DOLUMVEX-121704 format. One record per residue: residue number from 1; x, y, z of N, C-alpha, C in turn. Coordinates in Angstrom, 3 decimals. Example, Ala and Ser with C-alpha at 12.3 -4.5 7.8 and 13.67 -1.06 7.14 Angstrom:
BEGIN
+-----+----------+----------+----------+----------+----------+----------+----------+----------+----------+
| num |       nX |       nY |       nZ |      caX |      caY |      caZ |       cX |       cY |       cZ |
+-----+----------+----------+----------+----------+----------+----------+----------+----------+----------+
|   1 |   13.190 |   -5.690 |    7.800 |   12.300 |   -4.500 |    7.800 |   13.200 |   -3.300 |    7.800 |
|   2 |   12.850 |   -2.250 |    7.080 |   13.670 |   -1.060 |    7.140 |   12.900 |    0.030 |    7.870 |
+-----+----------+----------+----------+----------+----------+----------+----------+----------+----------+
***
This chain:
BEGIN
+-----+----------+----------+----------+----------+----------+----------+----------+----------+----------+
| num |       nX |       nY |       nZ |      caX |      caY |      caZ |       cX |       cY |       cZ |
+-----+----------+----------+----------+----------+----------+----------+----------+----------+----------+
|   1 |   86.552 |  176.011 |  115.450 |   87.733 |  175.256 |  115.836 |   88.460 |  176.033 |  116.936 |
|   2 |   88.747 |  175.332 |  117.985 |   89.452 |  175.928 |  119.116 |   90.943 |  175.606 |  118.998 |
|   3 |   91.796 |  176.603 |  119.246 |   93.252 |  176.405 |  119.198 |   93.825 |  176.786 |  120.548 |
|   4 |   94.547 |  175.841 |  121.153 |   95.188 |  176.083 |  122.442 |   96.689 |  175.954 |  122.251 |
|   5 |   97.441 |  176.958 |  122.706 |   98.897 |  176.949 |  122.580 |   99.510 |  176.785 |  123.964 |
|   6 |  100.350 |  175.763 |  124.115 |  101.082 |  175.507 |  125.352 |  102.554 |  175.775 |  125.073 |
|   7 |  103.151 |  176.647 |  125.859 |  104.498 |  177.114 |  125.552 |  105.628 |  176.303 |  126.175 |
|   8 |  105.365 |  175.462 |  127.146 |  106.472 |  174.730 |  127.757 |  107.548 |  175.699 |  128.197 |
|   9 |  108.751 |  175.521 |  127.685 |  109.865 |  176.395 |  128.058 |  110.225 |  177.386 |  126.959 |
|  10 |  109.289 |  177.676 |  126.058 |  109.467 |  178.683 |  125.019 |  108.882 |  179.991 |  125.533 |
|  11 |  109.586 |  181.085 |  125.304 |  109.132 |  182.389 |  125.775 |  107.831 |  182.783 |  125.083 |
|  12 |  106.845 |  183.148 |  125.878 |  105.539 |  183.547 |  125.363 |  105.644 |  184.957 |  124.789 |
|  13 |  105.108 |  185.136 |  123.576 |  105.052 |  186.468 |  122.987 |  103.793 |  186.579 |  122.140 |
|  14 |  103.211 |  187.777 |  122.074 |  102.025 |  187.961 |  121.232 |  102.312 |  187.636 |  119.763 |
|  15 |  103.507 |  187.957 |  119.292 |  103.872 |  187.682 |  117.901 |  103.870 |  186.189 |  117.627 |
|  16 |  104.448 |  185.407 |  118.518 |  104.483 |  183.958 |  118.337 |  103.076 |  183.372 |  118.443 |
|  17 |  102.291 |  183.844 |  119.378 |  100.911 |  183.369 |  119.520 |  100.112 |  183.615 |  118.247 |
|  18 |  100.215 |  184.815 |  117.707 |   99.512 |  185.150 |  116.474 |   99.990 |  184.278 |  115.316 |
|  19 |  101.297 |  184.031 |  115.256 |  101.859 |  183.204 |  114.185 |  101.305 |  181.784 |  114.252 |
|  20 |  101.283 |  181.207 |  115.439 |  100.782 |  179.838 |  115.607 |   99.320 |  179.761 |  115.171 |
|  21 |   98.493 |  180.655 |  115.653 |   97.067 |  180.639 |  115.323 |   96.853 |  180.860 |  113.831 |
|  22 |   97.591 |  181.798 |  113.243 |   97.473 |  182.055 |  111.804 |   97.864 |  180.830 |  110.982 |
|  23 |   98.968 |  180.187 |  111.352 |   99.451 |  179.039 |  110.575 |   98.494 |  177.853 |  110.688 |
|  24 |   97.967 |  177.606 |  111.879 |   97.011 |  176.503 |  112.052 |   95.746 |  176.787 |  111.249 |
|  25 |   95.210 |  177.997 |  111.366 |   94.003 |  178.351 |  110.610 |   94.229 |  178.242 |  109.105 |
|  26 |   95.368 |  178.720 |  108.633 |   95.673 |  178.660 |  107.202 |   95.813 |  177.212 |  106.727 |
|  27 |   96.534 |  176.404 |  107.481 |   96.785 |  175.019 |  107.078 |   95.505 |  174.187 |  107.065 |
|  28 |   94.584 |  174.497 |  107.963 |   93.375 |  173.677 |  108.105 |   92.124 |  174.349 |  107.545 |
|  29 |   92.292 |  175.388 |  106.743 |   91.145 |  176.171 |  106.284 |   90.098 |  175.343 |  105.537 |
|  30 |   90.504 |  174.277 |  104.870 |   89.546 |  173.461 |  104.124 |   88.959 |  172.332 |  104.963 |
|  31 |   89.423 |  172.166 |  106.175 |   88.950 |  171.066 |  107.033 |   88.434 |  171.556 |  108.377 |
|  32 |   88.286 |  172.860 |  108.551 |   87.908 |  173.397 |  109.858 |   86.575 |  172.875 |  110.365 |
|  33 |   85.672 |  172.527 |  109.473 |   84.365 |  172.046 |  109.924 |   84.469 |  170.691 |  110.606 |
|  34 |   85.518 |  169.930 |  110.338 |   85.705 |  168.605 |  110.954 |   86.626 |  168.645 |  112.176 |
|  35 |   87.414 |  169.707 |  112.308 |   88.374 |  169.806 |  113.416 |   87.719 |  170.589 |  114.544 |
|  36 |   87.623 |  169.958 |  115.716 |   86.996 |  170.637 |  116.848 |   88.018 |  171.384 |  117.706 |
|  37 |   89.249 |  170.855 |  117.745 |   90.260 |  171.454 |  118.630 |   91.650 |  171.098 |  118.136 |
|  38 |   92.582 |  172.036 |  118.260 |   93.998 |  171.781 |  117.982 |   94.786 |  172.250 |  119.201 |
|  39 |   95.597 |  171.361 |  119.727 |   96.514 |  171.723 |  120.808 |   97.915 |  171.793 |  120.239 |
|  40 |   98.597 |  172.881 |  120.520 |   99.956 |  173.100 |  120.033 |  100.873 |  173.155 |  121.250 |
|  41 |  101.920 |  172.353 |  121.218 |  102.899 |  172.313 |  122.301 |  104.248 |  172.738 |  121.744 |
|  42 |  104.798 |  173.827 |  122.294 |  106.091 |  174.344 |  121.857 |  107.127 |  174.090 |  122.946 |
|  43 |  108.287 |  173.579 |  122.526 |  109.364 |  173.278 |  123.484 |  110.689 |  173.750 |  122.910 |
|  44 |  111.602 |  174.076 |  123.801 |  112.983 |  174.360 |  123.432 |  113.842 |  173.388 |  124.218 |
|  45 |  114.328 |  172.366 |  123.540 |  115.093 |  171.307 |  124.197 |  116.571 |  171.635 |  124.343 |
|  46 |  116.961 |  172.860 |  124.025 |  118.371 |  173.238 |  124.055 |  119.009 |  172.999 |  125.413 |
|  47 |  118.275 |  173.268 |  126.467 |  118.851 |  173.119 |  127.803 |  119.103 |  171.661 |  128.158 |
|  48 |  118.456 |  170.736 |  127.456 |  118.574 |  169.323 |  127.796 |  119.628 |  168.590 |  126.983 |
|  49 |  119.986 |  169.137 |  125.817 |  120.968 |  168.459 |  124.987 |  121.609 |  169.466 |  124.047 |
|  50 |  122.720 |  169.089 |  123.499 |  123.407 |  169.952 |  122.546 |  123.124 |  169.459 |  121.136 |
|  51 |  123.290 |  170.356 |  120.185 |  123.098 |  169.972 |  118.800 |  122.020 |  170.804 |  118.137 |
|  52 |  121.752 |  170.462 |  116.898 |  120.776 |  171.200 |  116.113 |  119.367 |  170.692 |  116.387 |
|  53 |  118.422 |  171.354 |  115.781 |  117.010 |  170.991 |  115.872 |  116.531 |  170.941 |  117.318 |
|  54 |  116.740 |  172.049 |  118.014 |  116.382 |  172.103 |  119.422 |  114.947 |  172.526 |  119.684 |
|  55 |  114.306 |  173.179 |  118.713 |  112.925 |  173.614 |  118.910 |  111.988 |  172.513 |  118.428 |
|  56 |  110.933 |  172.296 |  119.197 |  109.997 |  171.219 |  118.865 |  108.577 |  171.760 |  118.926 |
|  57 |  107.788 |  171.378 |  117.936 |  106.375 |  171.737 |  117.900 |  105.574 |  170.457 |  117.708 |
|  58 |  104.683 |  170.194 |  118.639 |  103.769 |  169.065 |  118.536 |  102.373 |  169.657 |  118.362 |
|  59 |  101.666 |  169.175 |  117.342 |  100.283 |  169.608 |  117.128 |   99.388 |  168.379 |  117.176 |
|  60 |   98.353 |  168.482 |  117.983 |   97.376 |  167.403 |  118.098 |   96.003 |  167.950 |  117.724 |
|  61 |   95.376 |  167.294 |  116.752 |   94.051 |  167.717 |  116.296 |   93.009 |  166.711 |  116.738 |
|  62 |   91.907 |  167.226 |  117.190 |   90.756 |  166.392 |  117.531 |   89.726 |  166.585 |  116.430 |
|  63 |   89.383 |  165.474 |  115.791 |   88.450 |  165.495 |  114.676 |   87.118 |  164.917 |  115.106 |
|  64 |   86.053 |  165.523 |  114.651 |   84.723 |  165.005 |  114.954 |   84.600 |  163.587 |  114.413 |
|  65 |   84.295 |  162.652 |  115.292 |   84.083 |  161.270 |  114.888 |   85.330 |  160.459 |  114.628 |
|  66 |   86.502 |  160.968 |  114.990 |   87.770 |  160.263 |  114.740 |   88.662 |  160.313 |  115.985 |
|  67 |   89.632 |  159.420 |  116.020 |   90.657 |  159.494 |  117.052 |   91.536 |  160.714 |  116.793 |
|  68 |   92.162 |  161.269 |  117.836 |   93.045 |  162.416 |  117.643 |   94.239 |  162.059 |  116.754 |
|  69 |   94.755 |  163.061 |  116.072 |   95.967 |  162.938 |  115.249 |   97.033 |  163.838 |  115.846 |
|  70 |   98.280 |  163.388 |  115.858 |   99.368 |  164.225 |  116.355 |  100.545 |  164.158 |  115.400 |
|  71 |  101.204 |  165.306 |  115.225 |  102.419 |  165.392 |  114.416 |  103.455 |  166.171 |  115.205 |
|  72 |  104.720 |  165.927 |  114.871 |  105.831 |  166.622 |  115.521 |  106.814 |  167.100 |  114.471 |
|  73 |  107.366 |  168.284 |  114.701 |  108.465 |  168.757 |  113.854 |  109.500 |  169.424 |  114.750 |
|  74 |  110.763 |  169.171 |  114.432 |  111.886 |  169.787 |  115.145 |  112.659 |  170.666 |  114.181 |
|  75 |  113.189 |  171.757 |  114.701 |  113.975 |  172.651 |  113.855 |  114.746 |  173.651 |  114.690 |
|  76 |  115.492 |  174.484 |  113.989 |  116.313 |  175.492 |  114.663 |  115.540 |  176.777 |  114.960 |
|  77 |  114.550 |  177.079 |  114.120 |  113.771 |  178.307 |  114.252 |  112.337 |  177.945 |  114.652 |
|  78 |  111.836 |  178.523 |  115.723 |  110.522 |  178.144 |  116.234 |  109.410 |  178.488 |  115.244 |
|  79 |  109.541 |  179.587 |  114.514 |  108.513 |  179.972 |  113.553 |  108.456 |  178.986 |  112.387 |
|  80 |  109.596 |  178.609 |  111.864 |  109.641 |  177.627 |  110.785 |  109.162 |  176.263 |  111.278 |
|  81 |  109.501 |  175.925 |  112.507 |  109.065 |  174.654 |  113.086 |  107.541 |  174.608 |  113.178 |
|  82 |  106.922 |  175.705 |  113.567 |  105.464 |  175.794 |  113.615 |  104.883 |  175.640 |  112.207 |
|  83 |  105.479 |  176.317 |  111.226 |  105.004 |  176.227 |  109.839 |  105.009 |  174.785 |  109.352 |
|  84 |  106.109 |  174.101 |  109.561 |  106.253 |  172.728 |  109.071 |  105.318 |  171.765 |  109.812 |
|  85 |  105.145 |  171.973 |  111.107 |  104.218 |  171.118 |  111.861 |  102.789 |  171.325 |  111.361 |
|  86 |  102.410 |  172.566 |  111.069 |  101.065 |  172.840 |  110.562 |  100.852 |  172.170 |  109.203 |
|  87 |  101.876 |  172.188 |  108.348 |  101.790 |  171.514 |  107.048 |  101.625 |  170.006 |  107.231 |
|  88 |  102.392 |  169.439 |  108.152 |  102.281 |  167.999 |  108.427 |  100.890 |  167.648 |  108.945 |
|  89 |  100.357 |  168.496 |  109.822 |   99.035 |  168.242 |  110.377 |   97.977 |  168.285 |  109.280 |
|  90 |   98.067 |  169.253 |  108.386 |   97.109 |  169.347 |  107.286 |   97.153 |  168.091 |  106.415 |
|  91 |   98.359 |  167.610 |  106.111 |   98.491 |  166.394 |  105.299 |   97.914 |  165.185 |  106.027 |
|  92 |   98.196 |  165.083 |  107.326 |   97.698 |  163.938 |  108.107 |   96.166 |  163.949 |  108.164 |
|  93 |   95.572 |  165.122 |  108.332 |   94.114 |  165.222 |  108.381 |   93.516 |  164.882 |  107.017 |
|  94 |   94.110 |  165.400 |  105.958 |   93.620 |  165.085 |  104.612 |   93.694 |  163.593 |  104.343 |
|  95 |   94.781 |  162.975 |  104.766 |   94.938 |  161.534 |  104.582 |   93.873 |  160.776 |  105.373 |
|  96 |   93.656 |  161.198 |  106.610 |   92.675 |  160.532 |  107.467 |   91.260 |  160.672 |  106.916 |
|  97 |   90.931 |  161.863 |  106.440 |   89.572 |  162.114 |  105.979 |   89.350 |  161.732 |  104.523 |
|  98 |   90.405 |  161.647 |  103.750 |   90.254 |  161.339 |  102.335 |   89.765 |  162.548 |  101.560 |
|  99 |   89.600 |  162.387 |  100.287 |   89.207 |  163.502 |   99.413 |   87.813 |  164.027 |   99.698 |
| 100 |   86.906 |  163.140 |  100.050 |   85.514 |  163.550 |  100.219 |   85.207 |  164.105 |  101.603 |
| 101 |   86.206 |  164.154 |  102.484 |   85.986 |  164.711 |  103.814 |   85.432 |  163.724 |  104.813 |
| 102 |   85.219 |  162.483 |  104.385 |   84.727 |  161.466 |  105.303 |   85.890 |  160.645 |  105.823 |
| 103 |   85.702 |  160.023 |  106.950 |   86.761 |  159.256 |  107.592 |   87.248 |  158.144 |  106.683 |
| 104 |   88.571 |  158.060 |  106.552 |   89.193 |  157.016 |  105.750 |   89.510 |  155.859 |  106.680 |
| 105 |   88.748 |  154.758 |  106.586 |   88.925 |  153.615 |  107.467 |   89.874 |  152.569 |  106.893 |
| 106 |   90.491 |  152.845 |  105.769 |   91.329 |  151.827 |  105.130 |   92.664 |  151.647 |  105.834 |
| 107 |   93.040 |  152.545 |  106.766 |   94.341 |  152.427 |  107.446 |   94.160 |  152.240 |  108.920 |
+-----+----------+----------+----------+----------+----------+----------+----------+----------+----------+
***
């Protein structure tokens, strides 16, 4: 499984890069054989608007034999936002593939 991290306007750091890769690998550990690629997009929308939940993480997974899946999470802390997006992605993939790991065509 290939993981690509796009930082947008978030400051690039080795610690954040390692965190993103670790969280994606951990969240998808039971489905890695079906996931060919995950793209992670990190943004800090603070400069564009005021208020809470300024950090945004979008994760898009490409699954063998399926259309891509994408999830988004917004939050105040970029690390927590990555954690929650990875959890959402794992749930979305499990839902798409079903219990047996095969594509769920019922939706």
